[in-house]
C-alpha positions as CSV (number, residue, x, y, z in Angstrom):
1,M,-29.9,-10.2,-12.1
2,V,-26.9,-12.4,-12.7
3,D,-25.0,-9.4,-14.5
4,N,-25.7,-7.3,-11.4
5,I,-24.0,-10.1,-9.4
6,V,-21.0,-10.4,-11.7
7,Q,-20.9,-6.8,-11.7
8,F,-20.9,-6.5,-7.8
9,I,-18.0,-9.5,-7.7
10,L,-15.7,-7.6,-9.8
11,I,-16.0,-4.6,-8.1
12,V,-15.6,-6.3,-4.7
13,M,-12.4,-8.2,-6.4
14,M,-11.0,-4.8,-7.6
15,G,-11.3,-2.9,-4.3
16,H,-9.5,-5.7,-2.4
17,L,-7.0,-5.6,-4.8
18,I,-6.8,-1.9,-4.7
19,V,-6.6,-2.0,-1.0
20,R,-3.6,-4.6,-0.9
21,I,-1.6,-2.6,-3.3
22,V,-2.1,0.6,-1.4
23,R,-1.0,-1.2,1.9
24,R,1.9,-2.8,0.3
25,M,2.7,0.8,-1.1
26,F,2.0,2.3,2.3
27,M,4.3,-0.2,3.9
28,A,7.3,0.5,1.4
29,L,6.8,4.4,2.1
30,C,7.1,3.7,6.1
31,Y,10.3,1.6,5.5
32,F,11.6,3.7,3.3
33,S,11.2,6.9,5.4
34,A,12.3,4.9,8.4
35,L,15.6,4.2,6.4
36,V,16.4,7.8,5.5
37,M,15.7,9.0,9.0
38,M,18.1,6.4,10.3
39,L,20.6,7.3,7.8
40,Y,19.9,11.0,8.2
41,I,20.6,10.7,12.2
42,I,23.6,8.8,11.6
43,G,24.8,11.1,9.2
44,V,24.5,14.2,11.5
45,S,25.8,12.3,14.7
46,T,29.1,11.5,12.8
C-alpha cells in the first residue's frame, strides 16, 4: 500500500515537472517566433 502511494506521488511530481518544462519551452517558442516575425516585418518594410 505504501509503495503504491510513493509511486503515485512520484508520478504526480514527474508530471508536474514535465508540464512546467513544456510550458516554459512553449513560452520560449512563442517569444522566439514573435521575435522572428518582427525582424522579418522590419526587414521587408525597409
